[in-house]
C-alpha positions in Angstrom: 34.4 171.2 -30.2 34.0 174.4 -28.1 34.7 177.7 -29.9 37.0 178.7 -27.0 39.4 175.9 -27.8 39.7 177.0 -31.5 41.2 180.3 -30.4 44.9 181.1 -30.9 47.0 181.8 -27.8 47.0 185.5 -28.7 43.2 185.7 -29.1 42.6 183.7 -26.0 44.9 186.0 -23.9 43.0 189.0 -25.4 39.7 187.5 -24.5 40.8 186.8 -21.0 42.0 190.4 -20.6 38.7 191.7 -21.9 36.9 189.4 -19.5 35.0 187.8 -22.3 35.5 184.5 -20.5 37.5 183.2 -17.5 40.5 181.0 -17.3 38.3 178.4 -15.6 35.8 178.4 -18.5 38.7 178.1 -21.0 40.3 175.3 -19.0 37.1 173.4 -18.7 36.5 173.7 -22.4 39.9 172.1 -23.1 39.4 169.4 -20.5 36.1 168.5 -22.2 37.9 168.3 -25.5 40.6 166.1 -24.1 38.1 163.8 -22.5 36.4 163.3 -25.9 39.5 163.1 -28.1 42.2 161.5 -26.1 40.9 157.9 -26.4 41.4 158.2 -30.2 44.4 160.5 -30.4 46.4 159.4 -27.4 48.1 162.8 -27.0 48.0 163.0 -23.2 49.5 160.4 -20.9 48.4 162.2 -17.7 45.5 164.7 -17.5 45.8 166.9 -14.5 42.2 168.1 -14.4 42.0 169.0 -10.7 45.3 170.8 -10.8 44.4 172.7 -14.0 41.1 173.9 -12.4 42.9 175.0 -9.3 45.5 176.9 -11.3 42.8 178.5 -13.5 40.9 179.7 -10.4 44.1 181.1 -8.9 44.8 182.8 -12.3 41.3 184.4 -12.4 42.0 185.9 -9.0 45.5 187.2 -10.0 44.0 188.8 -13.2 42.3 191.4 -11.0 45.6 192.6 -9.6 48.8 191.7 -11.5 48.3 189.4 -14.5 51.3 187.7 -16.0 52.1 187.5 -19.8 50.4 184.0 -20.0 47.8 184.6 -17.4 45.2 181.9 -17.5 46.4 180.2 -20.7 46.0 176.3 -20.6 49.0 174.5 -22.0 50.2 170.9 -22.5 53.6 169.8 -21.2 55.8 167.2 -22.9 56.5 164.2 -20.6 60.2 165.0 -20.8 59.8 168.1 -18.5 59.9 167.3 -14.7 56.7 168.6 -13.1 56.5 168.7 -9.3 54.0 166.2 -8.0 53.0 165.0 -11.4 54.3 161.7 -12.9 57.2 162.2 -15.4 58.4 159.2 -17.3 59.9 160.3 -20.6 57.3 157.7 -21.8 59.7 154.9 -20.8 59.0 151.9 -18.6 62.4 152.3 -16.8 61.1 155.4 -15.0 58.1 153.5 -13.7 55.8 155.9 -11.9 58.5 158.5 -11.1 57.0 161.6 -9.6 59.4 164.5 -9.3 59.7 166.6 -6.2 60.9 169.6 -8.2 59.9 171.6 -11.3 61.9 172.1 -14.5 63.1 175.6 -15.1 61.1 176.0 -18.3 57.8 174.9 -16.7 58.5 177.0 -13.6 58.8 180.0 -15.9 55.4 179.2 -17.5 53.7 179.0 -14.1 55.4 182.2 -13.0 53.9 183.9 -16.0 50.4 182.6 -15.2 50.0 179.5 -17.5 47.7 176.6 -16.5 48.9 172.9 -16.9 46.4 170.6 -18.6 48.6 167.5 -18.3 51.6 165.6 -19.7 51.9 164.9 -23.4 52.9 161.6 -25.1 56.3 161.4 -26.9 58.8 158.9 -28.2 60.6 157.1 -25.4 63.4 159.4 -24.1 62.7 161.6 -27.2 64.3 159.0 -29.4 62.2 158.7 -32.6 60.6 160.5 -35.5 57.1 159.0 -35.4 56.0 158.8 -31.8 55.8 155.0 -32.0 58.4 154.2 -29.3 56.3 155.5 -26.4 55.5 153.0 -23.6 51.9 154.4 -23.8 51.5 153.6 -27.5 51.7 155.9 -30.5 50.1 159.3 -30.8 47.7 159.7 -33.8 47.9 162.6 -36.2 44.5 164.4 -36.3 45.1 164.9 -40.1 43.9 162.2 -42.5 45.2 161.3 -46.0 42.4 162.1 -48.5 39.4 159.9 -47.7 41.5 157.2 -46.1 41.1 156.3 -42.4 44.7 155.2 -42.1 46.3 156.4 -38.8 49.2 158.8 -39.6 52.2 159.7 -37.4 52.2 163.2 -36.0 56.0 163.0 -36.1 58.4 162.7 -33.2 59.6 162.9 -30.7 57.1 165.7 -29.7 54.1 164.0 -31.3 51.8 164.5 -28.3 52.6 168.3 -28.3 51.9 168.6 -32.0 48.7 166.6 -32.0 47.3 168.3 -28.9 48.0 171.7 -30.4 46.6 170.8 -33.9 43.5 169.1 -32.4 42.6 172.0 -30.0 43.5 170.1 -26.9 45.6 173.0 -25.6 46.5 176.5 -26.7 50.1 175.5 -27.1 52.7 173.0 -25.7 56.2 172.6 -24.6 58.4 170.4 -26.7 62.1 169.5 -27.1 64.3 169.3 -30.2 67.5 167.2 -30.4 67.5 166.6 -34.2 64.2 167.9 -35.4 61.7 166.8 -32.7 59.9 170.1 -32.6 60.1 171.1 -36.2 59.2 167.8 -37.9 56.0 167.2 -35.8 55.0 170.8 -36.4 55.4 170.3 -40.2 53.4 167.0 -40.0 50.5 168.6 -38.1 50.1 172.1 -39.6 51.4 173.8 -36.5 54.4 176.1 -35.8 57.4 174.8 -34.0 60.5 176.6 -32.8 63.9 175.2 -31.8 65.7 178.2 -30.2 69.4 178.8 -30.1 71.2 176.2 -27.9 71.3 177.7 -24.4 68.3 180.1 -24.9 66.1 177.8 -22.8 67.3 176.0 -19.7 67.7 172.3 -19.8 67.5 171.9 -16.0 64.7 169.5 -15.1 64.4 168.1 -18.6 65.2 164.4 -18.9 68.4 164.4 -21.0 68.8 162.6 -24.3 71.9 164.2 -25.9 73.1 167.1 -23.8 75.0 169.1 -26.4 72.0 169.0 -28.8 68.8 169.1 -26.6 66.9 172.3 -26.6 63.4 173.2 -25.4 60.9 175.2 -27.4 57.2 175.7 -28.1 54.7 174.2 -30.5 51.9 176.6 -31.2 49.1 177.4 -33.7 50.7 180.5 -35.2 54.1 182.2 -35.5 53.0 184.9 -33.0 51.8 182.3 -30.5 55.2 180.6 -30.7 56.9 183.9 -30.1 54.7 184.6 -27.0 55.4 181.1 -25.6 59.2 181.2 -26.2 59.6 184.5 -24.4 58.2 183.0 -21.2 60.1 179.7 -21.7 63.5 181.3 -22.3 65.8 183.0 -19.8 69.2 182.5 -18.1 69.3 179.8 -15.5 72.3 179.5 -13.2 71.3 175.8 -12.5 72.2 175.0 -16.2 75.9 175.5 -17.1 75.0 175.7 -20.8 72.3 178.4 -20.3 73.3 181.6 -22.0 73.5 184.7 -19.8 71.6 187.0 -22.3 68.5 189.1 -22.2 65.3 187.6 -23.7 64.1 189.8 -26.5 60.4 190.6 -27.3 59.9 187.9 -29.9 56.3 188.8 -30.4 57.3 192.4 -31.5 59.7 190.9 -34.0 56.8 189.1 -35.8 55.6 192.5 -37.1 59.0 193.5 -38.5 59.4 194.1 -42.3 61.8 191.8 -44.0 62.4 194.2 -46.8 66.2 194.4 -47.5 67.0 191.2 -45.7 69.0 188.6 -47.6 67.7 185.0 -47.4 70.0 182.1 -48.3 68.9 179.1 -50.2 71.3 176.1 -49.7 71.9 174.1 -52.9 72.8 171.0 -50.8 69.2 170.7 -49.6 68.0 169.8 -53.0 68.0 166.0 -52.4 67.8 163.3 -55.0 64.3 161.8 -55.1 62.7 164.7 -53.1 59.0 164.9 -53.9 58.0 167.5 -56.4 55.5 169.0 -53.9 58.3 169.8 -51.5 60.4 171.3 -54.4 57.4 173.4 -55.5 56.7 174.6 -51.9 60.3 175.6 -51.4 60.2 177.6 -54.7 56.9 179.2 -53.6 58.5 180.2 -50.3 61.3 181.8 -52.2 58.8 183.8 -54.2 56.9 184.9 -51.1 60.1 186.1 -49.5 60.9 188.1 -52.7 57.4 189.6 -52.7 57.9 190.8 -49.1 61.1 192.6 -50.2 63.8 190.2 -49.3 66.7 189.3 -51.5 67.5 185.7 -52.3 71.0 184.3 -52.5 72.2 180.8 -53.4 74.6 179.6 -50.7 76.6 176.4 -50.1 76.6 174.4 -46.9 78.9 171.8 -48.3 79.2 169.5 -45.3 75.4 169.0 -45.2 75.7 165.5 -46.6 77.7 164.4 -43.6 75.2 165.9 -41.1 72.9 162.9 -40.6 75.7 160.3 -40.1 77.5 162.8 -37.8 74.3 163.3 -35.7 73.7 159.6 -35.4 77.1 159.2 -33.9 77.1 162.2 -31.5 73.5 161.8 -30.3 73.7 158.1 -29.4 77.1 158.6 -27.8 75.7 161.2 -25.5 72.6 159.2 -24.9 74.5 156.1 -23.8 76.3 158.2 -21.3 73.2 160.0 -20.0 71.1 156.9 -19.8 73.7 155.0 -17.7 72.0 156.5 -14.6 68.9 154.4 -15.1 69.5 151.2 -13.3 66.5 150.8 -11.0 68.5 151.4 -7.8 67.5 154.9 -6.8 64.2 155.6 -8.6 62.0 154.2 -11.3 61.2 150.6 -12.1 63.3 147.7 -10.7 63.5 144.1 -11.7 65.0 141.9 -9.0 67.9 139.6 -10.0 70.0 137.0 -8.3 72.6 139.6 -7.6 73.3 143.3 -8.3 74.7 142.9 -11.9 71.7 140.6 -12.8 69.3 143.1 -11.4 70.9 145.9 -13.5 70.7 143.8 -16.6 67.1 142.7 -16.1 65.9 146.2 -15.2 67.5 147.8 -18.2 66.3 145.0 -20.6 62.8 145.4 -19.4 62.8 149.1 -18.9 64.3 150.4 -22.2 62.4 149.9 -25.5 64.0 148.6 -28.7 64.9 152.0 -30.2 66.5 153.2 -27.0 68.5 150.0 -26.7 69.6 150.4 -30.3 70.9 153.9 -29.7 72.6 153.0 -26.4 74.4 150.1 -28.2 75.5 152.4 -31.1 76.6 155.1 -28.6 78.6 152.6 -26.4 80.2 151.2 -29.6 81.4 154.6 -30.9 82.8 155.6 -27.5 84.6 152.3 -26.9 88.4 151.9 -27.0 89.6 151.4 -30.6 86.5 153.1 -32.1 86.4 156.5 -30.3 88.9 158.2 -32.7 87.4 156.5 -35.8 83.8 157.5 -35.0 83.1 159.9 -32.2 86.2 162.2 -32.6 85.8 162.3 -36.3 82.1 163.1 -35.9 83.0 166.0 -33.7 85.3 167.4 -36.3 82.6 167.1 -39.0 80.3 168.9 -36.6 82.8 171.8 -36.3 82.9 172.0 -40.2 79.1 172.1 -40.3 79.1 175.0 -37.9 81.8 176.8 -40.0 79.6 176.4 -43.1 76.8 178.2 -41.3 79.1 181.0 -40.0 80.4 181.6 -43.5 76.9 181.7 -44.9 75.7 184.1 -42.3 78.3 186.6 -43.3 76.3 187.0 -46.5 72.7 186.2 -45.5 70.4 187.1 -42.6 68.4 183.9 -42.6 68.2 180.6 -44.5 65.0 179.0 -46.0 64.6 175.3 -46.6 61.9 172.6 -46.5 61.0 171.4 -43.0 60.7 167.7 -43.9 61.3 165.5 -46.9 57.7 164.4 -47.1 54.2 164.8 -45.5 53.1 162.7 -42.6 53.4 158.9 -43.2 51.3 156.1 -41.8 52.1 154.5 -38.5 54.1 151.3 -39.1 55.2 152.5 -42.6 58.8 153.1 -41.6 59.2 151.7 -38.1 60.8 148.5 -39.4 63.5 150.4 -41.2 65.6 152.6 -38.9 67.6 154.2 -41.7 64.5 155.2 -43.5 63.1 156.7 -40.2 66.3 158.5 -39.5 66.2 160.2 -42.9 63.2 162.2 -41.7 65.7 164.4 -39.8 67.7 165.3 -43.0 66.7 169.0 -43.1 66.6 169.6 -39.3 69.7 168.1 -37.7 72.1 170.7 -39.1 70.6 173.4 -36.8 71.1 171.2 -33.8 74.7 170.4 -34.6 75.4 174.1 -35.1 73.3 175.2 -32.1 71.2 177.6 -34.3 67.5 178.6 -34.1 65.1 177.0 -36.5 61.4 177.4 -37.1 58.9 175.2 -39.0 55.7 176.7 -40.2 52.8 175.3 -42.3 52.7 176.6 -45.8 50.6 174.3 -48.1 48.7 171.1 -48.4 49.9 168.2 -50.5 47.7 166.5 -53.1 46.2 164.2 -50.4 45.4 167.1 -48.2 48.2 166.8 -45.7 50.2 169.9 -44.4 53.7 170.6 -45.7 56.1 173.0 -43.9 58.9 175.4 -44.6 61.9 175.9 -42.3 63.6 179.2 -41.4 67.1 178.9 -39.8 68.8 181.9 -38.2 72.0 183.1 -36.7 72.8 182.1 -33.1 70.6 184.3 -30.7 68.9 185.9 -33.7 65.4 184.4 -33.2 64.0 187.8 -33.9 64.9 187.7 -37.6 63.6 184.1 -37.7 60.3 185.2 -36.3 60.2 188.2 -38.7 60.8 186.0 -41.8 58.5 183.3 -40.6 55.7 185.8 -39.9 56.1 187.2 -43.4 55.9 183.7 -45.0 52.9 182.8 -42.8 51.1 185.9 -44.0 51.8 185.1 -47.6 50.9 181.4 -47.3 47.6 182.3 -45.5 47.4 178.7 -44.3 44.0 178.3 -42.8 43.4 174.5 -43.3 42.3 172.5 -40.3 42.0 168.8 -39.8 38.4 167.5 -40.0 37.3 166.3 -36.6 36.9 162.5 -36.8 38.0 161.8 -33.3 35.3 163.1 -31.0 
C-alpha cells in the first residue's frame, strides 16, 4: 500500500497545495491500489484509469493558477450517479451498458471543484439492500475481518462499494446515497464516516431514483472533517431538481472546530431495543459520557412513534420505487429481451432485468398502491410519517442534536441474513427515522467490538443544521480517538 493512499482528504489537499506530490502521482497510487485490491474486494465496477489520469494532469495545471476546493483529489463515485460517457447501471441488469450523455449535478459540482474520478463503485441493485449482495456484479467484501476468521463480511448497503473503497484506501472519499440508512450503515460497518444531509441539501438530478421523497446524496469519508469538505462541494441549490432547497451552503469544515459546550444532546428512550447487544448499549453510554466531558448537557427525550418507523418506511419506499422503476421496460434504453409481442417483451425484459430484491419491493409497492389497499397502507403510512416528523420537531425544541447507535450490530457475514428479508430490513432500525423526517444524520466510528469490528455512533440534527451535527460528531471523534484500520489481507 502506498503511503499517499493512506492520507486523509484534508492531509492530501494540504500536500497537493504544498507541492509535496502531484495529483497525477496521487491518482496513480490509488489506481495501483485498486488494481491490486479490487479482484478481492469488488468495490469498483468500472475503473476509469485513463480519464482519471487526464483529469489529474488537468488539475495539476489548474493548481498553478486557480485551484478549486477539491483540486486534484481522487474520488470514487457510486454507480447510482450518472456520469457523462461512463457506464452507469445502478448495478442492475435492466440498464445493460447504459452510458449517460449527461452528468449528475452532484458529480458536476465535484469536477467543478477540481476532483478526479477513479471509477464507479459497486452497490445494491437500485440501492435496495443492506448488505451489497443484490448487485449484478456480485457482493462487495468488507476489508475488516472478524477476529482471526477469514469469513467474508458485508460492508453494509446499499453504498457498500463506497464504504469499502474508502476504508481500504482505494479513494480519498466517495459519493453515496441514503434512502433508509445506505450511507450511515455501511460507514458504521467499515470504520468510516458517512453523512446523510437534510433532504434537499444535495440535488437528486442525475441520480437514478429509488424513493424520491427519501433519497439523498452524501459523502463517505475517512474523518468527520473530510466528510464536511466533501459535502460542501456536493451540496448546493439546483433549479433542475424541484426538491432542491434554495439555501446557502455553509462552511461545514469550519463547524468541525466548534465547541459543543452548552449544547443539549437528546437521548431517545425508544432506541433502547430489546435484545440489543451489550456492546452497542455500552458504546452509546460511552458516547453520552464523551458528550458530557465536552461540555454538553444530556436530556432524555421521547420519539414515541419510533416503533412504527420501519413498517412505515417499508411501505413508503417500495411504493415510490414501484412508480419510479416503471420506466424500465427495455424500449428506450438499457437491456431488452424480445418477446412475441410488446407486452411479452415488457414482461421478459423486466423479469430478466430486475433481481429478486428489486422485484420483491416492486410487488410490495404495487400492492400498497393498488385500489382497495391504498388507504389501508400507503395513506396510513404517510400519516405515521407525519407523526414521526412531529416527534422530532417537538424534541428539537428542547435539544440541539440527538445521539443514538448507528446500527444494531457490527458487520455480519455475507449470506448470513440474505435469506431472511425481515432480519435484513431490521438493519435500518436506527437510521430510517432521519429519512422519513428529512433530517441530517451522521455515522462515525467510535469503538471495536470484541471480535475487532468497528461500531458506530449516530448524530441526528435539525433540518438544515448540519453544522451542529458536524460539531458534535467532531467532538465525539476526538474523544473516541478511533485509529483502528483493517489489516491488509486483500493485496
